[in-house]
Backbone as ProteinMPNN parsed JSONL, in Angstrom:
{"seq_chain_A": "XXXXXXXXXXXXXXXXXXXXXXXXXXXXXXXXXXXXXXXXXXXXXXXXXXXXXXXXXXXXXXXXXXXXXXXXXXXXXXXXXXXXXXXXXXXXXXXXXXXXXXXXXXXXXXXXXXXXXXXXXXXXXXXXXXXXXXXXXXXXXXXXXXXXXXXXXXXXXXXXXXXXXXXXXXXXXXXXXXXXXXXXXXXXXXXXXXXXXXXXXXXXXXXXXXXXXXXXXXXX", "coords_chain_A": {"N_chain_A": [[55.795, -9.43, -65.919], [54.285, -6.322, -65.839], [51.804, -4.739, -63.919], [49.306, -2.429, -64.816], [49.47, 0.88, -63.486], [47.07, 2.296, -62.966], [45.141, 0.266, -63.09], [46.025, -1.343, -60.978], [45.721, 0.446, -58.808], [42.923, 0.783, -58.952], [42.052, -1.809, -58.351], [43.015, -2.121, -55.72], [41.622, -0.045, -54.419], [38.984, -0.919, -54.813], [39.026, -3.276, -53.3], [39.384, -2.202, -50.67], [36.965, -0.874, -50.403], [35.184, -3.022, -50.363], [35.955, -4.33, -48.034], [35.518, -2.42, -46.039], [32.791, -2.021, -45.615], [31.521, -4.156, -43.949], [32.968, -3.673, -41.616], [32.099, -1.082, -41.026], [29.398, -1.519, -40.53], [29.546, -3.153, -38.234], [30.699, -1.337, -36.487], [28.739, 0.664, -36.324], [26.68, -0.853, -35.192], [27.821, -1.521, -32.682], [28.084, 1.041, -31.543], [25.371, 1.791, -31.429], [24.425, -0.089, -29.558], [25.858, 0.643, -27.275], [24.868, 3.224, -26.874], [22.137, 2.689, -26.406], [22.344, 1.186, -24.024], [23.386, 3.116, -22.307], [21.27, 4.923, -22.32], [19.141, 3.497, -21.219], [19.901, 2.653, -18.655], [21.01, 4.894, -17.445], [23.521, 5.354, -16.446], [27.069, 5.999, -16.641], [28.724, 4.798, -19.591], [31.318, 3.915, -19.519], [31.625, 3.103, -16.904], [30.044, 0.865, -16.949], [31.406, -0.834, -18.604], [33.729, -1.276, -17.239], [35.717, -3.643, -15.541], [34.692, -5.613, -12.76], [35.143, -6.87, -9.431], [33.23, -8.607, -8.482], [30.693, -10.598, -9.895], [27.973, -10.443, -9.471], [25.089, -8.367, -8.549], [25.775, -5.44, -6.681], [24.854, -4.681, -3.46], [24.157, -2.082, -1.359], [24.947, -1.81, 2.091], [22.386, -1.564, 4.544], [21.351, 0.808, 7.045], [21.089, -0.023, 10.538], [18.0, -0.987, 12.19], [16.002, 1.248, 14.172], [14.256, 0.366, 16.112], [13.179, -2.821, 17.367], [11.374, -5.556, 15.739], [9.38, -6.418, 17.547], [9.233, -4.199, 19.251], [8.316, -2.302, 17.389], [5.767, -3.343, 16.892], [4.523, -3.05, 19.411], [4.571, -0.241, 19.658], [2.942, 0.446, 17.501], [0.511, -0.572, 18.337], [0.007, 0.972, 20.561], [-0.03, 3.709, 19.737], [-1.514, 4.666, 16.805], [0.246, 4.225, 13.789], [2.733, 4.882, 14.869], [4.565, 2.78, 15.226], [5.108, 2.072, 12.548], [6.2, 4.463, 11.614], [8.531, 4.459, 13.076], [10.135, 2.605, 11.8], [10.474, 3.705, 9.385], [8.433, 3.461, 7.545], [6.448, 5.463, 6.443], [4.21, 5.944, 4.85], [2.46, 3.726, 5.166], [2.145, 3.956, 7.92], [0.809, 6.435, 8.059], [-1.544, 5.739, 6.755], [-2.72, 3.798, 8.5], [-2.957, 5.388, 10.775], [-4.8, 7.349, 9.922], [-7.027, 5.702, 9.325], [-7.629, 4.438, 11.806], [-8.066, 6.674, 13.353], [-10.313, 7.732, 12.108], [-12.071, 5.63, 12.672], [-12.202, 5.804, 15.486], [-13.317, 8.373, 15.732], [-15.814, 7.98, 14.489], [-16.891, 6.094, 16.245], [-17.104, 7.598, 18.659], [-18.88, 9.564, 17.817], [-21.133, 8.017, 17.169], [-21.671, 6.978, 19.682], [-22.379, 9.337, 21.049], [-24.69, 10.025, 19.634], [-26.244, 7.807, 20.245], [-26.638, 8.128, 23.006], [-28.133, 10.484, 22.951], [-30.414, 9.58, 21.585], [-31.396, 7.668, 23.382], [-32.018, 9.338, 25.535], [-34.067, 10.897, 24.406], [-35.919, 8.85, 23.945], [-36.464, 8.027, 26.59], [-37.602, 10.395, 27.562], [-39.899, 10.499, 25.943], [-41.225, 8.165, 26.763], [-41.785, 8.831, 29.433], [-43.545, 10.929, 28.972], [-45.681, 9.619, 27.659], [-46.549, 7.879, 29.692], [-47.358, 9.737, 31.58], [-49.476, 10.898, 30.217], [-51.232, 8.688, 29.986], [-51.739, 8.253, 32.699], [-53.046, 10.612, 33.297], [-55.35, 10.195, 31.901], [-56.535, 8.313, 33.429], [-55.638, 5.701, 33.336], [-54.398, 3.017, 34.93], [-53.745, 0.379, 35.074], [-51.144, -1.995, 34.788], [-50.786, -3.647, 32.488], [-52.337, -2.33, 30.634], [-50.958, 0.045, 30.499], [-48.51, -0.822, 29.4], [-49.466, -1.667, 26.96], [-50.282, 0.762, 25.903], [-47.799, 2.078, 25.735], [-46.532, 0.431, 23.857], [-48.102, 0.966, 21.685], [-47.473, 3.53, 20.931], [-46.207, 5.273, 18.327], [-44.051, 7.052, 18.032], [-42.443, 6.564, 20.27], [-41.798, 3.872, 19.795], [-40.356, 4.136, 17.425], [-38.135, 5.604, 18.293], [-36.999, 3.788, 20.078], [-36.327, 1.695, 18.317], [-34.445, 3.046, 16.765], [-32.507, 3.5, 18.718], [-31.707, 0.866, 19.271], [-30.617, 0.176, 16.817], [-28.401, 1.901, 16.698], [-26.996, 0.973, 18.874], [-26.172, -1.532, 17.939], [-24.522, -0.639, 15.863], [-22.548, 0.649, 17.334], [-21.421, -1.536, 18.695], [-20.385, -2.927, 16.496], [-18.418, -1.119, 15.656], [-16.711, -1.185, 17.826], [-15.788, -3.832, 17.685], [-14.533, -3.72, 15.184], [-12.567, -1.822, 15.715], [-10.965, -3.185, 17.589], [-10.077, -5.28, 15.981], [-8.587, -3.797, 14.058], [-6.629, -2.841, 15.731], [-5.035, -5.086, 16.413], [-4.381, -5.836, 13.842], [-2.843, -3.664, 12.948], [-0.655, -3.848, 14.717], [0.365, -6.398, 13.972], [1.014, -5.914, 11.298], [2.974, -3.933, 11.543], [4.912, -5.44, 12.856], [5.61, -7.376, 10.919], [6.402, -5.651, 8.84], [8.643, -4.487, 10.008], [10.397, -6.635, 9.997], [10.752, -6.931, 7.261], [11.826, -4.527, 6.563], [14.549, -4.216, 6.162], [14.999, -5.639, 3.949], [16.662, -6.506, 0.883], [17.234, -4.589, -2.172], [14.233, -3.457, -3.769], [12.032, -5.814, -5.4], [12.569, -6.392, -8.806], [10.748, -6.221, -11.741], [10.537, -7.211, -15.028], [9.129, -6.933, -18.241], [8.594, -8.144, -21.518], [7.626, -8.191, -24.948], [6.995, -11.145, -26.95], [7.874, -13.029, -29.898], [5.725, -14.55, -30.728], [3.445, -13.132, -30.117], [2.878, -13.119, -27.431], [3.986, -12.531, -24.059], [6.881, -12.193, -22.039], [7.969, -12.462, -18.68], [10.296, -11.311, -16.382], [11.704, -11.715, -13.201], [13.668, -10.166, -10.826], [15.537, -10.558, -7.959], [17.683, -9.156, -5.974], [20.245, -10.153, -3.701], [22.142, -9.506, -0.786], [25.687, -10.049, -0.646]], "CA_chain_A": [[54.736, -8.606, -66.497], [53.953, -5.273, -64.875], [50.404, -4.299, -63.992], [49.114, -0.989, -65.067], [49.229, 1.548, -62.189], [45.651, 2.618, -62.754], [44.435, -0.978, -62.79], [46.364, -1.764, -59.628], [45.021, 1.323, -57.876], [41.482, 0.473, -58.971], [41.823, -3.063, -57.634], [43.181, -1.9, -54.293], [40.488, 0.745, -53.943], [37.775, -1.764, -54.747], [39.156, -4.175, -52.143], [39.142, -1.433, -49.472], [35.524, -0.601, -50.293], [34.501, -4.252, -49.993], [36.274, -4.679, -46.651], [35.104, -1.383, -45.1], [31.34, -2.088, -45.342], [31.223, -4.916, -42.71], [33.516, -2.974, -40.447], [31.207, 0.045, -40.712], [28.165, -2.021, -39.921], [29.844, -3.558, -36.871], [30.947, -0.136, -35.686], [27.435, 1.291, -36.057], [25.958, -1.701, -34.241], [28.412, -1.356, -31.347], [27.705, 2.352, -31.03], [23.94, 1.765, -31.1], [24.266, -0.85, -28.313], [26.349, 1.437, -26.162], [23.928, 4.329, -26.649], [20.944, 2.143, -25.769], [22.663, 0.853, -22.624], [23.501, 4.36, -21.535], [19.958, 5.566, -22.194], [18.236, 2.717, -20.37], [20.371, 2.586, -17.271], [21.293, 6.23, -16.938], [24.831, 5.378, -15.845], [28.09, 6.121, -17.664], [29.063, 3.57, -20.297], [32.643, 3.47, -19.075], [31.448, 2.391, -15.643], [29.481, -0.444, -17.229], [32.4, -1.691, -19.25], [34.856, -1.515, -16.361], [35.625, -4.951, -14.867], [34.456, -5.588, -11.32], [35.595, -8.085, -8.757], [32.096, -9.496, -8.293], [29.818, -10.64, -11.053], [26.604, -10.186, -9.041], [24.764, -6.989, -8.189], [26.272, -4.966, -5.405], [23.79, -4.079, -2.642], [24.737, -1.292, -0.29], [24.416, -2.188, 3.399], [21.408, -0.65, 5.088], [21.579, 1.117, 8.454], [20.273, -0.862, 11.427], [16.715, -0.447, 12.613], [15.991, 1.944, 15.462], [13.494, -0.475, 17.019], [13.042, -4.222, 16.977], [10.018, -5.836, 15.277], [8.437, -6.424, 18.681], [9.032, -2.797, 19.654], [7.457, -1.653, 16.393], [4.417, -3.837, 17.105], [3.996, -2.417, 20.628], [4.344, 1.165, 19.352], [1.791, 0.55, 16.594], [-0.733, -0.835, 19.087], [-0.24, 2.061, 21.516], [-0.386, 4.903, 18.95], [-1.576, 4.281, 15.397], [1.26, 4.78, 12.93], [4.011, 5.119, 15.543], [5.466, 1.684, 14.924], [5.526, 2.167, 11.155], [7.087, 5.606, 11.494], [9.826, 4.133, 13.681], [10.937, 1.82, 10.86], [10.575, 4.451, 8.125], [7.3, 3.209, 6.648], [5.561, 6.576, 6.759], [2.938, 5.848, 4.116], [1.599, 2.759, 5.855], [1.801, 4.535, 9.199], [-0.224, 7.46, 7.854], [-2.8, 5.051, 6.421], [-3.311, 3.224, 9.723], [-3.33, 6.491, 11.659], [-6.038, 7.945, 9.421], [-8.114, 4.744, 9.442], [-8.006, 4.252, 13.187], [-8.638, 7.948, 13.825], [-11.67, 7.79, 11.59], [-12.871, 4.663, 13.445], [-12.443, 6.373, 16.813], [-14.254, 9.497, 15.59], [-17.156, 7.415, 14.212], [-17.368, 5.474, 17.475], [-17.511, 8.666, 19.586], [-20.076, 10.204, 17.264], [-22.247, 7.068, 17.343], [-21.987, 6.928, 21.102], [-23.104, 10.544, 21.406], [-26.031, 9.932, 19.064], [-26.983, 6.809, 21.016], [-27.042, 8.766, 24.276], [-29.228, 11.425, 22.649], [-31.626, 8.808, 21.265], [-31.918, 7.1, 24.631], [-32.631, 10.443, 26.326], [-35.357, 11.225, 23.781], [-36.847, 7.744, 24.183], [-36.883, 8.104, 27.988], [-38.522, 11.518, 27.697], [-41.183, 10.133, 25.33], [-41.901, 7.193, 27.618], [-42.346, 9.571, 30.566], [-44.677, 11.705, 28.486], [-46.785, 8.707, 27.414], [-47.042, 7.421, 30.985], [-48.088, 10.832, 32.203], [-50.739, 11.03, 29.476], [-52.108, 7.595, 30.399], [-52.152, 8.489, 34.082], [-54.027, 11.697, 33.297], [-56.601, 9.624, 31.375], [-57.038, 7.37, 34.41], [-55.167, 4.341, 33.059], [-53.457, 2.605, 35.994], [-53.433, -1.04, 34.936], [-49.809, -2.161, 34.164], [-50.882, -4.192, 31.15], [-52.849, -1.288, 29.766], [-49.869, 1.015, 30.295], [-47.555, -1.408, 28.46], [-50.098, -1.644, 25.656], [-50.22, 2.147, 25.437], [-46.423, 2.363, 25.342], [-46.25, -0.3, 22.627], [-48.857, 1.561, 20.59], [-46.997, 4.855, 20.576], [-45.289, 5.155, 17.188], [-42.847, 7.844, 18.246], [-41.611, 5.828, 21.22], [-41.297, 2.666, 19.136], [-39.315, 4.547, 16.46], [-36.913, 5.966, 19.039], [-36.387, 2.569, 20.61], [-35.694, 0.994, 17.195], [-33.245, 3.79, 16.411], [-31.493, 3.254, 19.754], [-31.211, -0.492, 19.081], [-29.748, 0.191, 15.637], [-27.147, 2.559, 17.033], [-26.261, 0.07, 19.763], [-25.488, -2.493, 17.063], [-23.458, 0.056, 15.17], [-21.486, 0.872, 18.297], [-20.748, -2.814, 18.911], [-19.599, -3.22, 15.29], [-17.249, -0.259, 15.634], [-15.791, -1.689, 18.855], [-15.149, -5.036, 17.137], [-13.631, -3.309, 14.113], [-11.421, -1.159, 16.332], [-10.091, -4.214, 18.168], [-9.459, -5.942, 14.839], [-7.589, -2.889, 13.5], [-5.534, -2.735, 16.696], [-4.159, -6.24, 16.223], [-3.869, -5.808, 12.465], [-1.77, -2.677, 12.901], [0.51, -4.395, 15.396], [0.952, -7.463, 13.164], [1.611, -5.338, 10.093], [4.239, -3.293, 11.952], [5.874, -6.504, 13.161], [6.091, -7.935, 9.641], [7.097, -4.601, 8.113], [9.972, -4.321, 10.611], [11.266, -7.728, 9.503], [11.036, -6.715, 5.826], [12.352, -3.177, 6.322], [15.924, -4.301, 5.714], [15.107, -6.529, 2.777], [17.469, -5.807, -0.115], [16.585, -3.722, -3.136], [12.912, -3.971, -4.129], [11.98, -6.773, -6.489], [12.496, -5.761, -10.107], [9.985, -7.007, -12.682], [10.712, -6.751, -16.385], [8.262, -7.603, -19.177], [8.944, -7.864, -22.881], [6.805, -8.988, -25.874], [7.639, -12.227, -27.663], [7.56, -13.063, -31.342], [4.44, -15.203, -30.946], [2.345, -12.314, -29.667], [2.724, -13.159, -25.975], [4.897, -11.701, -23.282], [7.688, -12.92, -21.057], [8.181, -11.664, -17.494], [11.481, -11.703, -15.604], [11.71, -11.161, -11.843], [14.997, -10.145, -10.248], [15.583, -10.284, -6.517], [19.1, -9.135, -5.556], [20.531, -10.456, -2.323], [23.505, -9.089, -0.418], [26.664, -11.14, -0.599]], "C_chain_A": [[54.281, -7.604, -65.452], [52.484, -4.896, -65.055], [50.339, -2.81, -64.179], [48.826, -0.296, -63.749], [47.775, 1.88, -61.923], [44.855, 1.375, -62.399], [44.704, -1.46, -61.393], [45.683, -0.885, -58.601], [43.54, 1.078, -57.819], [41.195, -0.798, -58.2], [41.966, -2.884, -56.153], [42.049, -1.076, -53.735], [39.219, -0.064, -53.848], [37.822, -2.725, -53.573], [38.921, -3.456, -50.844], [37.667, -1.174, -49.276], [34.762, -1.827, -49.849], [34.738, -4.572, -48.523], [35.761, -3.659, -45.644], [33.625, -1.455, -44.753], [31.027, -2.939, -44.113], [31.784, -4.236, -41.478], [32.637, -1.81, -40.057], [29.925, -0.411, -40.054], [28.407, -2.47, -38.473], [30.064, -2.369, -35.95], [29.641, 0.559, -35.327], [26.626, 0.48, -35.049], [26.48, -1.578, -32.826], [28.036, -0.018, -30.741], [26.237, 2.398, -30.629], [23.697, 1.033, -29.787], [24.723, -0.057, -27.124], [25.414, 2.589, -25.837], [22.667, 3.848, -25.978], [21.174, 1.755, -24.322], [22.76, 2.096, -21.776], [22.163, 5.015, -21.324], [19.041, 4.827, -21.253], [18.653, 2.708, -18.913], [20.656, 3.913, -16.667], [22.609, 6.309, -16.231], [25.887, 5.466, -16.918], [28.444, 4.781, -18.271], [30.398, 3.034, -19.827], [32.54, 2.681, -17.797], [30.874, 1.011, -15.887], [30.493, -1.373, -17.826], [33.56, -2.015, -18.345], [34.687, -2.833, -15.646], [35.471, -4.759, -13.386], [34.926, -6.895, -10.729], [34.498, -9.081, -8.621], [31.211, -9.444, -9.491], [28.383, -10.346, -10.71], [26.363, -8.746, -8.715], [25.255, -6.634, -6.792], [25.164, -4.242, -4.653], [24.427, -3.366, -1.462], [24.149, -1.715, 1.043], [23.478, -1.124, 3.94], [21.691, -0.393, 6.579], [20.687, 0.257, 9.33], [18.982, -0.161, 11.814], [16.824, 0.222, 13.969], [15.303, 1.087, 16.51], [13.451, -1.889, 16.478], [11.625, -4.452, 16.433], [8.992, -5.856, 16.405], [8.18, -5.01, 19.209], [8.175, -2.036, 18.677], [5.996, -2.068, 16.57], [3.775, -3.153, 18.315], [3.675, -0.941, 20.365], [3.1, 1.342, 18.479], [0.487, 0.293, 17.322], [-1.039, 0.255, 20.095], [-0.731, 3.314, 20.779], [-0.39, 4.502, 17.492], [-0.524, 4.982, 14.556], [2.624, 4.962, 13.564], [5.009, 4.036, 15.194], [5.976, 1.721, 13.502], [6.465, 3.354, 10.943], [8.464, 5.321, 12.05], [10.721, 3.335, 12.76], [11.007, 2.484, 9.497], [9.456, 4.2, 7.155], [6.193, 4.244, 6.939], [4.215, 6.483, 6.057], [1.967, 4.896, 4.811], [1.206, 3.303, 7.233], [0.714, 5.588, 9.085], [-1.581, 6.829, 7.52], [-3.485, 4.504, 7.669], [-3.732, 4.315, 10.702], [-4.653, 7.105, 11.222], [-7.227, 6.993, 9.599], [-8.57, 4.578, 10.886], [-8.552, 5.546, 13.804], [-10.053, 8.111, 13.371], [-12.583, 6.82, 12.352], [-13.187, 5.196, 14.82], [-13.448, 7.527, 16.755], [-15.681, 8.985, 15.36], [-17.731, 6.769, 15.459], [-17.871, 6.534, 18.463], [-18.793, 9.35, 19.093], [-21.307, 9.302, 17.431], [-22.642, 6.97, 18.791], [-22.773, 8.154, 21.555], [-24.531, 10.502, 20.873], [-26.879, 8.884, 19.809], [-27.463, 7.384, 22.346], [-28.198, 9.731, 24.039], [-30.518, 10.689, 22.325], [-32.225, 8.192, 22.511], [-32.591, 8.168, 25.495], [-33.987, 10.811, 25.732], [-36.382, 10.126, 23.984], [-37.336, 7.729, 25.625], [-37.878, 9.248, 28.208], [-39.887, 11.197, 27.109], [-41.936, 9.14, 26.163], [-42.52, 7.873, 28.834], [-43.579, 10.353, 30.16], [-45.899, 10.814, 28.254], [-47.367, 8.188, 28.708], [-47.861, 8.507, 31.682], [-49.439, 11.05, 31.518], [-51.717, 9.948, 29.855], [-52.599, 7.784, 31.825], [-53.197, 9.606, 34.153], [-55.376, 11.201, 32.797], [-57.169, 8.577, 32.299], [-56.638, 5.933, 34.159], [-54.104, 3.997, 34.103], [-53.062, 1.144, 35.892], [-52.073, -1.197, 34.226], [-49.888, -2.683, 32.751], [-51.383, -3.141, 30.175], [-51.77, -0.24, 29.488], [-48.844, 0.47, 29.276], [-48.14, -1.437, 27.055], [-50.065, -0.22, 25.062], [-48.828, 2.544, 25.004], [-46.069, 1.676, 24.005], [-46.984, 0.288, 21.422], [-48.409, 2.966, 20.217], [-45.922, 4.75, 19.506], [-43.989, 5.915, 17.399], [-41.892, 7.112, 19.181], [-41.004, 4.587, 20.59], [-40.199, 2.999, 18.123], [-38.029, 4.911, 17.148], [-36.22, 4.741, 19.604], [-35.712, 1.742, 19.512], [-34.41, 1.683, 16.775], [-32.117, 3.571, 17.444], [-30.89, 1.857, 19.602], [-30.256, -0.554, 17.876], [-28.385, 0.825, 15.933], [-26.33, 1.76, 18.048], [-25.516, -0.981, 18.948], [-24.318, -1.872, 16.323], [-22.273, 0.307, 16.086], [-20.704, -0.413, 18.573], [-19.882, -3.186, 17.696], [-18.326, -2.371, 15.252], [-16.228, -0.7, 16.692], [-15.051, -2.919, 18.318], [-14.176, -4.681, 16.031], [-12.384, -2.599, 14.675], [-10.434, -2.145, 16.931], [-9.353, -4.958, 17.039], [-8.337, -5.089, 14.252], [-6.385, -2.765, 14.43], [-4.537, -3.869, 16.518], [-3.587, -6.283, 14.814], [-2.719, -4.825, 12.323], [-0.492, -3.196, 13.547], [1.179, -5.498, 14.562], [1.619, -6.921, 11.916], [2.925, -4.632, 10.415], [5.306, -4.318, 12.269], [6.473, -7.078, 11.891], [6.887, -6.895, 8.855], [8.499, -4.347, 8.692], [10.905, -5.418, 10.163], [11.655, -7.489, 8.041], [11.644, -5.369, 5.532], [13.764, -3.192, 5.795], [16.094, -5.365, 4.655], [15.903, -5.782, 1.714], [16.631, -4.986, -1.084], [15.238, -4.298, -3.532], [12.977, -4.89, -5.351], [11.778, -6.031, -7.815], [11.799, -6.704, -11.079], [10.134, -6.395, -14.059], [9.82, -7.587, -17.311], [8.651, -7.191, -20.585], [8.059, -8.73, -23.8], [7.642, -10.056, -26.553], [7.199, -12.225, -29.12], [6.196, -13.664, -31.596], [3.259, -14.386, -30.501], [2.103, -12.34, -28.18], [3.668, -12.223, -25.285], [5.64, -12.583, -22.306], [8.031, -11.948, -19.925], [9.391, -12.219, -16.757], [11.45, -10.991, -14.265], [13.116, -11.287, -11.303], [14.934, -9.765, -8.777], [17.043, -10.324, -6.1], [19.228, -9.392, -4.077], [21.941, -9.997, -2.013], [24.427, -10.281, -0.312], [27.389, -11.144, 0.75]], "O_chain_A": [[53.935, -7.971, -64.329], [51.989, -4.753, -66.173], [51.211, -2.054, -63.75], [48.031, -0.798, -62.956], [47.299, 1.762, -60.794], [43.997, 1.412, -61.518], [43.805, -1.92, -60.689], [45.125, -1.389, -57.626], [42.945, 1.154, -56.745], [40.205, -0.87, -57.472], [41.162, -3.409, -55.382], [41.551, -1.389, -52.653], [38.454, 0.09, -52.896], [36.807, -2.974, -52.923], [38.301, -4.035, -49.952], [37.156, -1.236, -48.157], [33.816, -1.73, -49.067], [33.828, -5.035, -47.836], [35.581, -4.009, -44.478], [33.233, -0.988, -43.684], [30.286, -2.453, -43.259], [31.152, -4.223, -40.421], [32.441, -1.564, -38.867], [29.424, 0.232, -39.132], [27.587, -2.209, -37.593], [29.667, -2.387, -34.784], [29.445, 0.989, -34.191], [25.971, 1.037, -34.168], [25.703, -1.533, -31.873], [27.706, 0.058, -29.558], [25.894, 2.982, -29.6], [22.868, 1.462, -28.983], [24.074, -0.064, -26.077], [25.188, 2.901, -24.668], [22.16, 4.51, -25.073], [20.304, 1.967, -23.478], [22.268, 2.126, -20.648], [21.922, 5.604, -20.27], [18.242, 5.449, -20.553], [17.799, 2.754, -18.029], [20.551, 4.057, -15.449], [22.826, 7.25, -15.467], [25.626, 5.038, -18.042], [28.467, 3.759, -17.587], [30.586, 1.82, -19.746], [33.264, 1.704, -17.603], [31.164, 0.077, -15.139], [30.45, -2.579, -17.586], [34.319, -2.939, -18.636], [33.588, -3.123, -15.176], [36.056, -3.841, -12.81], [35.086, -7.895, -11.429], [34.754, -10.285, -8.637], [30.989, -8.375, -10.06], [27.614, -10.016, -11.613], [27.309, -7.964, -8.611], [25.159, -7.428, -5.856], [24.595, -3.28, -5.17], [25.146, -3.972, -0.667], [22.945, -1.96, 1.12], [23.74, 0.072, 3.811], [22.203, -1.265, 7.281], [19.614, -0.155, 8.888], [18.874, 1.065, 11.777], [17.628, -0.177, 14.811], [15.714, 1.075, 17.671], [13.66, -2.124, 15.288], [10.752, -3.612, 16.65], [7.872, -5.371, 16.244], [7.053, -4.667, 19.567], [7.376, -1.196, 19.089], [5.092, -1.246, 16.419], [2.622, -2.727, 18.252], [2.634, -0.445, 20.795], [2.308, 2.261, 18.686], [-0.541, 0.872, 16.972], [-2.198, 0.458, 20.457], [-1.739, 3.906, 21.165], [0.63, 4.039, 16.981], [-0.41, 6.207, 14.603], [3.598, 5.181, 12.844], [6.169, 4.326, 14.9], [7.149, 1.435, 13.258], [7.421, 3.257, 10.174], [9.457, 5.866, 11.569], [11.942, 3.371, 12.908], [11.537, 1.902, 8.55], [9.515, 4.685, 6.025], [5.178, 3.953, 7.571], [3.194, 6.896, 6.607], [0.798, 5.225, 5.016], [0.067, 3.13, 7.666], [-0.197, 5.637, 9.911], [-2.628, 7.319, 7.945], [-4.68, 4.716, 7.874], [-4.749, 4.182, 11.382], [-5.528, 7.355, 12.051], [-8.314, 7.427, 9.98], [-9.77, 4.576, 11.159], [-9.411, 5.499, 14.684], [-10.911, 8.567, 14.128], [-13.733, 7.149, 12.644], [-14.318, 5.062, 15.288], [-14.32, 7.645, 17.616], [-16.633, 9.487, 15.957], [-18.93, 6.879, 15.714], [-18.948, 6.38, 19.039], [-19.679, 9.668, 19.887], [-22.387, 9.772, 17.79], [-23.83, 6.885, 19.105], [-23.712, 8.042, 22.342], [-25.47, 10.894, 21.565], [-28.085, 9.063, 19.978], [-28.597, 7.133, 22.752], [-29.135, 9.789, 24.835], [-31.596, 11.115, 22.738], [-33.445, 8.197, 22.678], [-33.624, 7.91, 26.113], [-34.952, 11.016, 26.469], [-37.567, 10.402, 24.172], [-38.509, 7.447, 25.868], [-38.86, 9.102, 28.935], [-40.915, 11.563, 27.679], [-43.158, 9.234, 26.28], [-43.638, 7.545, 29.23], [-44.549, 10.431, 30.914], [-47.019, 11.189, 28.603], [-48.587, 8.064, 28.816], [-48.901, 8.241, 32.284], [-50.431, 11.354, 32.181], [-52.904, 10.222, 30.033], [-53.76, 7.501, 32.123], [-54.118, 9.552, 34.968], [-56.421, 11.708, 33.204], [-58.205, 7.991, 31.984], [-57.248, 5.024, 34.721], [-53.041, 4.616, 34.146], [-52.125, 0.715, 36.566], [-51.865, -0.596, 33.172], [-49.144, -2.224, 31.885], [-50.921, -3.064, 29.036], [-51.68, 0.293, 28.382], [-48.374, 1.203, 28.406], [-47.42, -1.257, 26.073], [-49.846, -0.042, 23.864], [-48.668, 3.265, 24.019], [-45.404, 2.258, 23.149], [-46.548, 0.131, 20.282], [-48.933, 3.537, 19.26], [-44.847, 4.202, 19.751], [-42.929, 5.451, 16.977], [-40.69, 7.044, 18.928], [-39.835, 4.279, 20.819], [-39.234, 2.249, 17.974], [-36.947, 4.577, 16.667], [-34.991, 4.664, 19.609], [-34.653, 1.156, 19.738], [-33.412, 1.03, 16.467], [-30.942, 3.472, 17.089], [-29.685, 1.684, 19.784], [-29.233, -1.238, 17.911], [-27.351, 0.342, 15.472], [-25.104, 1.862, 18.075], [-24.358, -1.287, 19.235], [-23.262, -2.487, 16.171], [-21.122, 0.191, 15.664], [-19.477, -0.389, 18.674], [-18.775, -3.7, 17.856], [-17.269, -2.861, 14.854], [-15.021, -0.598, 16.473], [-13.835, -3.034, 18.475], [-13.101, -5.275, 15.941], [-11.282, -2.768, 14.154], [-9.22, -1.978, 16.806], [-8.156, -5.226, 17.141], [-7.252, -5.601, 13.977], [-5.254, -2.603, 13.971], [-3.329, -3.637, 16.477], [-2.451, -6.71, 14.609], [-1.729, -5.117, 11.652], [0.605, -3.021, 13.017], [2.405, -5.538, 14.453], [2.674, -7.411, 11.512], [3.883, -4.722, 9.647], [6.483, -4.096, 11.985], [7.688, -7.25, 11.788], [7.923, -7.213, 8.271], [9.43, -4.03, 7.951], [12.095, -5.17, 9.965], [12.771, -7.814, 7.635], [11.955, -5.074, 4.378], [14.158, -2.288, 5.059], [17.177, -5.922, 4.477], [15.834, -4.555, 1.643], [15.455, -4.725, -0.833], [15.103, -5.518, -3.625], [13.85, -4.758, -6.209], [10.922, -5.153, -7.923], [12.207, -7.855, -11.229], [9.888, -5.204, -14.245], [9.764, -8.81, -17.178], [8.997, -6.035, -20.828], [7.774, -9.881, -23.467], [8.852, -9.897, -26.715], [6.274, -11.512, -29.51], [5.558, -13.323, -32.592], [2.141, -14.9, -30.502], [1.206, -11.65, -27.696], [4.104, -11.227, -25.863], [5.114, -13.58, -21.81], [8.339, -10.78, -20.161], [9.504, -13.424, -16.534], [11.195, -9.788, -14.207], [13.698, -12.371, -11.313], [14.334, -8.753, -8.414], [17.594, -11.404, -5.891], [18.421, -8.91, -3.282], [22.831, -10.08, -2.859], [24.013, -11.378, 0.062], [28.253, -11.989, 0.985]]}, "name": "protein", "num_of_chains": 1, "seq": "XXXXXXXXXXXXXXXXXXXXXXXXXXXXXXXXXXXXXXXXXXXXXXXXXXXXXXXXXXXXXXXXXXXXXXXXXXXXXXXXXXXXXXXXXXXXXXXXXXXXXXXXXXXXXXXXXXXXXXXXXXXXXXXXXXXXXXXXXXXXXXXXXXXXXXXXXXXXXXXXXXXXXXXXXXXXXXXXXXXXXXXXXXXXXXXXXXXXXXXXXXXXXXXXXXXXXXXXXXXX"}
């Protein structure tokens, strides 16, 4: 029994249509995946699909440091920012240079103001003593009482004491920053040749939360 040519052609055409739909969907899905990979990584798709000898991430070797961690610490303690600049950490070096320069400027300015306040207090004390001597006051206790009762002199002495405390605080802060800069340069020199920076990826979950992945590549 021979099948009608039109019926046979209709059956074959219908079978091709049924089989082509899944293939088309798979093709579209594969193309969408390749396009998304190329868009997110910014590297050619062919390079991603090419087989490599190593399955792990390849980390390029870094050039050796110019100075050792101890040398970076010494440089940072001698000149603010020098140790960090020697290992390529220019941002941290600039921060410490600006902070320690500001501390030194504030210390010098406070010291100058303290000297001026002391000079004014000494001049006021001389003036009060001269005034008491002109009034015939010669008793030491009476002179001390007169000095203690002068509001201008007492205000200048209080201001001088306040600026002395400020100067001591700046000295302590400067010493602290000196050792902090050296320690930071020492640690930064050890971490300067750490592999690629840590990569953190976050993605939402179906339950409304989020999952975080941390990748730390190490050289092989």
